[in-house]
C-alpha positions as CSV (number, residue, x, y, z in Angstrom):
1,M,-1.2,-8.5,-13.4
2,N,-3.0,-5.5,-14.8
3,K,-1.4,-3.0,-12.4
4,N,-2.9,0.0,-14.2
5,R,-6.5,-1.2,-13.7
6,L,-5.8,-2.0,-10.1
7,F,-4.2,1.4,-9.5
8,L,-7.1,3.1,-11.2
9,W,-9.7,1.5,-9.0
10,S,-7.7,2.0,-5.9
11,M,-7.2,5.7,-6.8
12,V,-10.9,6.3,-7.3
13,A,-11.7,4.8,-3.9
14,A,-8.8,6.7,-2.3
15,L,-10.2,10.0,-3.8
16,A,-12.7,9.7,-0.9
17,G,-9.7,10.5,1.3
18,F,-9.0,13.7,-0.7
19,I,-12.4,15.1,0.2
20,F,-11.9,13.8,3.8
21,G,-8.6,15.7,4.1
22,F,-10.0,18.8,2.5
23,D,-13.1,18.9,4.6
24,T,-11.1,18.2,7.8
25,V,-8.9,21.2,7.5
26,V,-10.9,23.7,5.5
27,I,-12.6,24.7,8.7
28,S,-9.3,26.1,9.9
29,G,-9.7,29.1,7.5
30,A,-13.3,29.6,8.5
31,N,-12.8,29.3,12.3
32,L,-12.0,32.9,13.1
33,P,-14.4,34.6,10.7
34,I,-17.3,32.4,11.9
35,K,-16.2,33.2,15.5
36,E,-16.5,36.9,14.7
37,L,-19.8,36.4,12.9
38,W,-21.7,34.0,15.2
39,T,-19.9,33.0,18.4
40,K,-17.6,35.7,19.6
41,D,-19.9,36.6,22.5
42,L,-20.6,33.0,23.4
43,S,-18.7,30.5,25.3
44,P,-15.6,28.6,23.9
45,W,-17.6,25.4,24.5
46,F,-20.3,26.6,22.1
47,H,-17.8,27.4,19.4
48,G,-15.9,24.2,19.9
49,F,-19.1,22.0,19.7
50,F,-21.2,23.6,17.1
51,I,-18.5,25.0,14.7
52,M,-15.3,23.1,15.2
53,S,-16.1,19.6,16.3
54,M,-19.6,19.0,14.8
55,A,-18.1,17.4,11.7
56,L,-16.1,15.1,13.9
57,W,-19.2,14.0,15.7
58,G,-20.7,13.2,12.3
59,T,-17.5,11.4,11.4
60,L,-17.8,9.4,14.6
61,A,-21.4,8.4,13.8
62,G,-20.3,7.5,10.2
63,A,-17.4,5.4,11.5
64,L,-19.5,3.7,14.2
65,F,-22.3,2.6,11.8
66,G,-20.5,2.6,8.4
67,G,-19.5,-1.0,8.8
68,I,-23.1,-2.1,8.7
69,P,-24.0,-0.8,5.2
70,T,-20.5,-1.7,4.0
71,Q,-21.0,-5.3,5.0
72,I,-24.7,-5.6,3.9
73,F,-24.9,-3.6,0.7
74,G,-21.3,-3.8,-0.5
75,R,-18.3,-1.6,-0.8
76,K,-19.2,0.1,-4.1
77,K,-22.7,1.3,-3.2
78,V,-21.4,2.8,0.0
79,L,-18.5,4.6,-1.8
80,L,-21.1,6.2,-4.0
81,W,-23.3,7.4,-1.1
82,I,-20.4,9.1,0.6
83,G,-19.8,11.2,-2.5
84,I,-23.4,12.4,-2.2
85,L,-23.1,13.2,1.5
86,Y,-20.0,15.3,0.7
87,T,-21.8,17.2,-2.0
88,L,-24.7,18.0,0.2
89,S,-22.3,19.1,3.0
90,A,-20.4,21.5,0.8
91,F,-23.5,23.3,-0.6
92,G,-25.2,23.3,2.9
93,T,-22.3,24.9,4.9
94,A,-21.6,27.5,2.3
95,L,-25.2,28.7,2.3
96,A,-25.9,28.2,6.0
97,P,-27.8,31.3,7.6
98,N,-26.9,30.5,11.2
99,P,-24.6,28.3,13.3
100,Y,-27.2,25.6,13.8
101,I,-27.9,25.0,10.1
102,F,-24.2,25.2,9.5
103,S,-23.7,22.5,12.2
104,I,-26.2,20.2,10.6
105,F,-24.4,20.2,7.3
106,R,-21.0,19.8,8.9
107,F,-22.4,16.8,10.6
108,I,-23.7,15.3,7.3
109,G,-20.2,15.9,5.8
110,G,-18.7,14.3,8.9
111,I,-20.9,11.2,8.3
112,G,-19.4,10.9,4.9
113,I,-15.9,11.2,6.2
114,G,-16.5,8.6,8.9
115,V,-18.0,6.1,6.5
116,S,-15.1,6.7,4.0
117,S,-12.5,5.8,6.7
118,V,-14.4,2.5,6.9
119,V,-15.2,1.6,3.3
120,A,-12.3,3.0,1.3
121,P,-9.4,1.3,3.0
122,T,-11.5,-1.9,3.3
123,Y,-12.2,-1.9,-0.5
124,I,-8.6,-1.2,-1.5
125,S,-7.3,-3.8,0.8
126,E,-9.6,-6.4,-0.6
127,I,-8.7,-5.8,-4.2
128,S,-5.0,-5.6,-3.7
129,T,-2.2,-8.2,-3.7
130,P,0.2,-8.7,-0.7
131,A,3.1,-7.0,-2.5
132,M,1.1,-3.9,-3.3
133,R,-1.4,-3.7,-0.5
134,G,0.5,-1.3,1.7
135,R,1.2,1.3,-1.1
136,L,-2.4,1.0,-2.5
137,V,-4.2,1.4,0.8
138,A,-1.7,4.2,1.8
139,M,-2.9,6.1,-1.3
140,Y,-6.0,6.8,0.8
141,Q,-3.8,8.6,3.4
142,F,-1.9,10.3,0.6
143,N,-5.1,11.7,-0.7
144,I,-6.1,12.8,2.7
145,V,-2.9,14.9,3.1
146,F,-3.2,16.1,-0.5
147,G,-6.7,17.3,0.3
148,I,-5.3,19.0,3.4
149,L,-2.7,20.9,1.4
150,I,-5.2,21.9,-1.2
151,A,-7.5,23.1,1.6
152,F,-4.7,25.2,3.1
153,L,-3.9,26.6,-0.4
154,S,-7.7,27.2,-1.1
155,N,-8.1,29.1,2.2
156,Y,-5.1,31.2,1.4
157,F,-6.1,32.3,-2.1
158,L,-9.8,32.8,-1.2
159,A,-8.9,35.0,1.7
160,G,-10.1,38.4,0.5
161,F,-12.1,36.9,-2.4
162,G,-15.6,37.3,-1.1
163,G,-15.1,39.9,1.7
164,A,-17.0,38.9,4.8
165,D,-18.2,35.8,2.9
166,D,-14.7,34.4,2.3
167,W,-15.3,31.5,4.6
168,R,-18.5,30.5,2.5
169,W,-16.3,30.2,-0.6
170,M,-13.8,28.2,1.3
171,L,-16.4,25.6,2.3
172,G,-18.4,25.6,-0.9
173,V,-15.6,24.9,-3.3
174,L,-15.5,21.4,-1.9
175,A,-18.6,20.6,-4.0
176,I,-16.3,20.4,-7.1
177,P,-14.2,17.4,-6.1
178,S,-17.2,15.8,-4.4
179,I,-19.3,15.7,-7.6
180,I,-16.2,14.4,-9.7
181,Y,-15.5,11.7,-7.1
182,T,-19.2,10.6,-7.2
183,L,-19.2,10.2,-10.9
184,L,-16.0,8.3,-11.0
185,V,-17.2,5.7,-8.4
186,F,-19.5,4.2,-11.2
187,V,-16.4,2.8,-13.0
188,V,-15.2,0.6,-10.2
189,P,-16.3,-3.0,-9.5
190,E,-17.4,-4.6,-6.4
191,S,-14.8,-6.1,-4.0
192,P,-14.3,-9.8,-5.0
193,R,-13.9,-10.8,-1.4
194,W,-17.3,-9.3,-0.4
195,L,-18.9,-11.0,-3.5
196,I,-17.6,-14.4,-2.1
197,T,-18.0,-13.9,1.6
198,K,-21.4,-12.1,1.6
199,K,-23.0,-13.1,-1.7
200,N,-21.4,-16.4,-2.6
201,D,-21.0,-14.9,-6.1
202,L,-18.0,-17.0,-7.3
203,V,-18.6,-16.0,-11.0
204,G,-18.7,-12.3,-10.2
205,A,-15.6,-12.5,-8.0
206,K,-13.7,-14.5,-10.6
207,K,-14.5,-11.8,-13.2
208,V,-13.1,-9.0,-11.0
209,L,-10.0,-11.0,-10.1
210,S,-9.4,-11.7,-13.8
211,L,-9.8,-8.0,-14.6
212,I,-7.3,-7.1,-12.0
213,G,-4.9,-9.7,-13.6
214,I,-4.7,-12.4,-11.0
215,A,-2.8,-15.3,-12.8
216,D,-4.6,-18.1,-11.1
217,V,-8.1,-17.0,-10.4
218,D,-9.4,-20.4,-9.2
219,A,-6.6,-20.7,-6.7
220,E,-7.2,-17.3,-5.3
221,V,-11.0,-18.0,-4.9
222,N,-10.2,-21.3,-3.2
223,T,-7.9,-19.5,-0.7
224,I,-10.6,-17.0,0.2
225,L,-13.2,-19.9,0.5
226,K,-10.9,-21.9,2.7
227,A,-10.4,-18.9,5.0
228,N,-14.2,-18.5,5.3
229,Q,-14.7,-22.2,5.9
230,H,-12.0,-22.1,8.6
231,D,-14.0,-19.3,10.3
232,A,-17.2,-21.3,10.1
233,A,-15.5,-24.5,11.4
234,S,-13.9,-22.7,14.3
235,G,-17.2,-21.2,15.3
236,A,-15.9,-17.7,14.8
237,S,-18.8,-15.2,15.2
238,S,-19.3,-12.0,13.2
239,S,-18.6,-9.9,16.3
240,I,-15.3,-8.3,16.7
241,F,-15.7,-8.7,20.5
242,N,-15.3,-12.5,20.1
243,K,-12.4,-13.8,22.3
244,K,-10.8,-15.1,19.1
245,Y,-10.2,-11.6,17.9
246,S,-9.0,-10.1,21.2
247,S,-5.4,-9.5,20.1
248,I,-6.7,-7.8,16.8
249,F,-9.2,-5.8,18.7
250,W,-6.5,-4.2,20.9
251,L,-4.1,-3.7,18.0
252,A,-6.8,-1.7,16.2
253,F,-7.8,0.2,19.4
254,W,-4.3,1.3,20.3
255,V,-3.1,2.3,16.8
256,A,-6.2,4.5,16.4
257,C,-6.0,5.8,20.0
258,F,-2.3,6.9,19.7
259,N,-3.0,8.4,16.3
260,Q,-5.0,11.2,17.9
261,L,-3.1,11.4,21.1
262,S,-0.2,12.6,19.0
263,G,-2.2,15.8,18.5
264,I,-2.3,15.7,14.8
265,N,-5.9,16.8,14.4
266,F,-5.4,19.5,17.1
267,I,-2.6,21.0,15.1
268,L,-4.3,20.7,11.7
269,Y,-7.6,22.2,12.9
270,Y,-6.0,25.0,14.9
271,A,-2.8,25.6,12.8
272,P,-3.6,29.3,12.0
273,E,-4.5,30.1,15.6
274,I,-1.4,28.3,17.0
275,L,0.9,30.2,14.6
276,E,-0.8,33.5,15.5
277,R,-0.3,32.7,19.2
278,A,3.4,32.2,18.4
279,G,3.6,35.7,17.1
280,L,2.8,35.4,13.4
281,A,0.4,37.9,11.7
282,K,-2.9,36.5,10.5
283,Q,-2.0,36.3,6.8
284,D,1.4,34.8,7.7
285,S,-0.2,32.2,9.8
286,L,-2.5,31.2,6.8
287,A,0.6,31.1,4.5
288,N,2.6,29.0,6.9
289,S,-0.3,26.6,7.2
290,I,0.4,25.8,3.6
291,A,4.0,24.9,4.6
292,I,2.4,22.4,7.0
293,G,0.2,20.9,4.3
294,G,3.2,20.7,1.9
295,T,5.4,19.0,4.4
296,N,2.6,16.5,5.1
297,L,2.3,15.8,1.4
298,I,6.0,15.3,0.8
299,F,6.6,13.0,3.7
300,T,3.5,11.0,3.0
301,F,5.2,10.2,-0.3
302,V,8.1,8.9,1.7
303,G,5.8,6.9,3.9
304,V,4.0,5.4,0.9
305,Y,7.3,4.5,-0.7
306,L,8.7,2.8,2.5
307,I,5.6,1.0,3.8
308,D,6.0,-2.1,1.7
309,R,9.8,-1.9,2.0
310,L,10.6,-1.2,5.6
311,G,7.2,-2.4,7.0
312,R,4.5,-1.1,9.2
313,K,6.2,-1.6,12.5
314,T,9.4,0.1,11.5
315,L,7.5,3.2,10.3
316,L,5.6,3.4,13.6
317,L,8.9,3.3,15.5
318,L,10.4,6.0,13.3
319,G,7.3,8.2,13.7
320,S,7.2,7.7,17.4
321,L,10.7,9.0,17.9
322,G,10.0,11.9,15.6
323,Y,6.9,12.8,17.6
324,I,8.7,12.8,20.9
325,I,11.5,15.0,19.7
326,S,9.2,17.5,17.8
327,L,6.4,17.8,20.4
328,S,9.0,18.4,23.1
329,A,10.6,21.0,21.0
330,V,7.3,22.8,20.3
331,A,6.6,22.9,24.1
332,W,10.0,24.4,24.7
333,A,9.4,27.0,22.0
334,F,6.1,28.1,23.6
335,K,7.6,28.0,27.1
336,T,10.5,30.1,26.2
337,S,8.9,32.4,23.7
338,A,11.3,31.3,21.0
339,P,11.1,33.0,17.6
340,P,7.9,32.0,15.6
341,N,9.9,30.6,12.7
342,L,11.7,28.2,15.0
343,L,8.4,27.0,16.4
344,L,7.1,26.5,12.8
345,T,10.2,24.4,12.1
346,F,9.4,22.1,15.1
347,L,5.8,21.9,13.9
348,L,7.0,20.8,10.4
349,L,9.2,18.1,12.0
350,F,6.1,16.9,13.8
351,I,4.0,16.8,10.6
352,A,6.9,14.9,8.8
353,S,7.0,12.3,11.7
354,H,3.3,11.8,11.5
355,A,3.3,11.5,7.7
356,I,6.0,8.8,7.7
357,G,4.7,6.9,10.8
358,Q,1.1,6.9,12.0
359,G,-0.2,8.8,8.9
360,A,1.0,6.2,6.5
361,V,0.3,3.2,8.6
362,I,-3.0,3.6,10.4
363,W,-5.5,2.8,7.7
364,V,-3.3,0.1,6.1
365,F,-2.8,-1.6,9.4
366,I,-6.4,-1.6,10.5
367,S,-7.7,-2.7,7.1
368,E,-5.4,-5.8,6.8
369,I,-5.4,-7.3,10.4
370,F,-9.2,-8.2,10.5
371,P,-10.5,-11.4,8.8
372,N,-12.6,-11.2,5.7
373,K,-15.8,-12.1,7.7
374,I,-15.5,-9.1,10.0
375,R,-13.2,-6.6,8.1
376,A,-15.8,-4.0,7.5
377,M,-17.0,-4.1,11.1
378,G,-13.3,-4.2,12.3
379,Q,-12.5,-1.2,10.1
380,S,-15.6,0.5,11.6
381,F,-14.4,-0.1,15.1
382,G,-10.9,1.1,14.5
383,A,-12.1,4.2,12.7
384,S,-14.6,4.9,15.5
385,V,-11.9,4.9,18.1
386,H,-9.8,7.2,16.0
387,W,-12.7,9.7,15.6
388,V,-13.8,9.5,19.3
389,F,-10.4,10.8,20.4
390,A,-10.4,13.3,17.4
391,A,-13.8,14.7,18.4
392,V,-13.1,14.9,22.1
393,I,-9.7,16.6,21.5
394,T,-11.2,19.1,19.1
395,L,-14.1,19.8,21.3
396,I,-12.1,20.6,24.4
397,T,-9.3,22.5,22.7
398,P,-11.0,26.0,22.8
399,Y,-11.5,25.4,26.5
400,F,-7.7,25.2,27.0
401,L,-6.4,27.3,24.0
402,D,-8.8,30.2,23.8
403,K,-6.6,33.4,24.3
404,D,-9.2,35.1,26.4
405,K,-11.0,32.5,28.3
406,G,-8.9,29.3,28.0
407,V,-7.6,27.5,31.1
408,L,-4.1,27.4,29.5
409,K,-4.4,30.7,27.6
410,D,-0.9,31.8,28.9
411,E,0.7,28.3,28.9
412,P,-0.1,26.4,25.8
413,W,3.1,24.6,26.0
414,K,1.5,22.2,28.5
415,I,-0.7,20.8,25.9
416,F,2.3,19.7,23.8
417,V,4.1,18.2,26.8
418,F,1.0,16.0,27.2
419,F,1.0,14.8,23.6
420,A,4.8,14.1,23.8
421,G,4.1,11.9,26.8
422,M,1.5,9.9,25.0
423,M,4.0,9.3,22.2
424,V,6.4,7.8,24.7
425,L,3.7,5.3,25.6
426,Q,3.1,4.6,21.9
427,L,6.8,3.8,21.4
428,I,6.7,1.3,24.2
429,W,3.5,-0.3,22.7
430,V,5.0,-0.6,19.2
431,L,8.1,-2.2,20.6
432,M,6.3,-4.7,22.6
433,K,3.0,-5.6,20.9
434,V,2.8,-4.7,17.2
435,P,3.5,-7.4,14.7
436,E,4.8,-6.9,11.2
437,T,2.2,-7.4,8.4
438,K,4.0,-6.4,5.2
439,G,4.0,-8.9,2.3
440,V,1.6,-11.3,4.0
441,S,-1.8,-12.2,2.4
442,L,-5.0,-11.2,4.2
443,E,-5.8,-14.9,4.6
444,E,-2.3,-15.8,6.1
445,L,-2.6,-12.8,8.4
446,E,-5.9,-14.3,9.6
447,K,-4.2,-17.5,10.5
448,K,-1.4,-15.6,12.3
449,L,-3.5,-13.3,14.4
450,V,-6.8,-15.1,15.2
451,K,-6.8,-17.4,18.1
452,D,-8.1,-20.9,17.5
């Protein structure tokens, strides 16, 4: 097998995750300056909706509808268009004259993120082999956290660079990787499974499989064709809501739901503010945000290394235990006014738990459990659930966290108790319902999970 070529194509698709991660977190550095400029005299709801959560509503729209163009037009064309959306968003937010124009371009960037969370894992999953699928799809998550770290670093070093316009530089610099990614997409081929399932292009699919280095291309094509024929013979529809897919539907729903009920986006979006509330000065809070990004990157390496060795279920179990311990400790630190550096340590433990568990697993797991016929739509559903919860949590956070007007302005520890409780429920769900998928071909997983 030509592992180098397979790795290259997977990495290009996974670079969409880098921009995803950068765009997700870069707003944390712009949060307070924009509040001072545009929204300090307005309600927390206005700031939460138009500034902090607008990209997530765009992400939700992209995730909801991204499966449609991915299924119709193919994986490669959609990968190209999300690069264009990212570039438009970077320039638009950096030059925005008011919060409303700013919100429009944040929404556009969010659409790119949402669609990328559908198409990139789907594409990588479909060009991978069972032995490498976990690691290759997990590169998407690795690039997300790498983007998060670079965003924290960028925010830190650009603080003071442009005076009152620091935040514009923080957001505008995203145009550089967006343009590079868009150009690189031209070198990747179309997914062979899409070519067979949607276009019946056996010649094109065989060419791609041969370039990847599949030893017996004809046998691989026949396996994909048989899986498609089984779908047709069993009367399986293209709707993920078909009764045959009920177990897969709920697996995707709960893994996406619990991912956000851990509080991960809440902590990443509001890291500087949380650390300031804990007693760190503004510049210290930005610097310690880098520690959060670095921890995320290091332990994502660990998760990528382990996902095809220990398996998806084992990593979810380890992550759940880490979540429960760390979130409970953060709540205790806020409740007792523990030293800020101790609270930061607990937050880093939380980030490590996420990186090894849910962070490494979610996009891999959703991308592999759905059959070829509905994979793009299934990925769209799972990503949509993920982003619904992310958007809602980000929207309502200022209502609870705001130091002047928030409901829990004096008791932020209660938020972390809630997240810890959700992770207890995740632990129970993983133990009782989650199957292991490592080392199994996509077609074999279909036989295992789809009800006849």
